[in-house]
Each structure stands twice: as C-alpha cells, then as structure tokens.
N, C-alpha and C positions, 0 to 999 in steps of 0.2 A: 887183303885190304878191301874195304867196301867202297861204295860210291862216294862216301864222305871222307875217305882217306883214313878211316879208323879200322883197327882190327875188330872183327866181329866173330863171336863164337856162337854157333847155333846147335840145336839138337836135331837138325833136319835128317841126319842119317838115322836117328832113332824113329822118326816119323815113317821113313821108307821101310824100316825093319818092322814096325808095328803093322803097317798096311800089308806087308808080305807074310806076316805070321799066321794068318788065318784065324786068329783069336779075336779080331775086331772087324766090324763091317760098318761102312758109312752109307746111309740111305740118301736118296736124292733130295730129301728135305733138310739134310744137314745133321740129322740125329745119328749118334754113334752107339753101337751096341757091342758087347763083349761076351765071350764065353767063359770069362774068368769070374769066379765068385768073389765076394768081398773078402773072403778068408784067404784068397790067393790060389785056391785050387781050381783047376780047369773042370768045367762041367763034363760029366761022362757022356751025357746025351748030346750029340752034335747039333740037335735042333733047339737046344735051350740057350736063350740069349737074354741078357739083361741090359738096361741102359748103362752106358759107360760114363765115367768121369765124375768129377766133383764140382761143386758149384761155389764160386766166389762171388763177392759183391760186384765185381767188374768183368769177369770172364769165366768161361768154362775151361776146366783143365782135365786132361787124361793122364793118369799115372801109368807109366810103362817102364819096366826095369828100374824102379825106384827114382824115376825122373818125371817131373810134371811137365807135360807138353800142352801148349795152347791148342784147344780144340779147333779154333779157327784155322790154324796152320795145317792140322790134320785133315780137315774137311777140304780146304783149298787143294792140298796135294792129291787127295783121293778123287775129287770131282772136277777140278778145273785145270790141273796140270802141275808140272814141276815147279817147285819153289826155288827162288833164287835166294841164296844165303844172306845177301846184304839188303834184301827188301823185307818190309814188314807187311802184315795183313791188317787192313782197317775196314771199317764198316760203313757202307753208303748211308744208312739211316741213323748213324751215330750211336746205335745201341749195340754194345759189345756182347750182349747176351743173345742177339739174333744172329745165329750162325748159318742161316740159309745161304746156299752157295751163290745165289743171285745178289746177296748183300755184301759179299766179300770182294775186296779190291786189293791187289798187290801193288805196292808202290814204295817209294823211298820214305824215310822217316820225315823228311821235310814236307813231302806231299801229304802225309798223314797229319802232321801238325797243322798245315794250312787248312786241310779239310775240317779238322776239329775246331779251329778258330771260326770257321764259317757256319758252325752249328747254330741254327736258329733257336734251339732250346737252351743254349749255354747262357750262363750268367754273364751279361755284358757290362759289368761294372768296369768302366775304363780305368779306374785306379787300382783295380784288384791285382794286376800283374806287374806293377812297376816297383822299382826299388826306391825307398825313401831316401831323399838327400838329407844332408846335415841341416840345410836351411829349413826344410820342411819339419824336421824334428824340433828345431828351435821355434818355429811358428806354433807347433803343438804345445810346447811348454809355455809360450807367451799366452795363448788362448786359455790354458789352464790357470795361469796366474791371474787372468781377468775374471775368473770365477765360472768358466764353462765346465759342465760336467763331462764325465767320460762318454756317456751316450751322445751328447751333443758334439763332442770332438770326433768320435768315430763316424758320425753321420757327415760332418763337415769335410773330413779328409778321406773318407772311404777306407779306413783301416779298422782292424778289430780292436776290441777292448784291451786285450793283452799287449798289443803293440803300443797303445797309448800308455799303458801302465809301465812298460819297459822304458819308454822314452822319458816319462815324467820322473820315474825313480832312478834315472841315470844308469840303468842296466844295459842300455844300448844307446848309440848315438850320443856318447858322453861329451860333455864340454871339455875343452882343453884346460889344463890347470893355468896356463899362461894367458888365456883369453878371458877378458872380463865379460860379464853378462851384457849382452847388447840390448838396447831398447829398440823395439820395432814400432813403426807407425803403419799399421795395416788398415 
C-alpha cells in the first residue's frame, strides 16, 4: 500500500537491474548512454556508447527488457538516491523533458499535483477544470436559443466547441422526458 492507501505497482526493480547491468551509464548532467545498439545487439567495443532512450512529447523513456522506464526515475535512482515505490518524480521547472538531477524532486502524487497547479506557465482558465452542472447546460441551450453562436457561447462559458455541440444536440446533459423546458431570466 502506498501513502494514499492504494496499491502501487512500479518497475523500480528493473531500474536497479538496469543500473547494475553495466550496459547503461548516467552522466552528472542527467544524460543516459547505452552500449546496446538499436538492433538489440551489445556493442563489441566496450568504449562505444550511444544516447539511450526514446523521446515522447511529455517525457523521455528508456526501454529495458521490453519495458519502458521513465528516464527521470532512472536518473534520480542513479544520482540522487534510492527511490521509494509510492513516490513520484516531478520537475522543479515544470519541464518534463529537463531531466537534470537538480531539477528532479521525489514526492507524493498530491505534492506533484499541487506543484503543477502552481506552474506560472500553465493555462489558468478557471473554468477549464470544472465539471458542468445540468443548470449550466440549460443556460448554454438558452443562450443558443437566443441566437448566440457557438464561438460566442464557448467564450462566455469557457468550454470547447464540441462540448457546446453535445449539449445543444442533446448528446450530453439531456433534458428529462418528464421535465418541461424551463424559461430562464438571465
């Protein structure tokens, strides 16, 4: 059980195995190199190394024994100390591609979430992360019936065009069959 009371499955045993294998090395700047060619063969020359890992839009990953491991966890384990299975690694500068050891912090998922909410570069649209109520959906329908366009409604309520479309076309937030259409005075 982890700190949140949930079972957590990690690949940390593979990270320890990767670091002990002698086929990977982690530099002080957080870069990782391997002696394994892209074909899967180990280089014969012990001095031949290549950059390890694949690049995703949001993080670097290292493939080891057919499992993708987050490079940030590998770097933290190698340069900063033992990982705790129920803790996550997050980045001080909010950039998940910057795996410099000074940028990595080990903490709970809640701490990571709070840290990311405090990100000054994050889109701070206050309506972006809330769930629409049935009353808000009815207000969207009412504004549409008054002749407002989709772009005007999306701007007014801070929702995307597809959400407005789903509401107006009764694909979500459907009116009850037994409830008559209400007239709103906004």
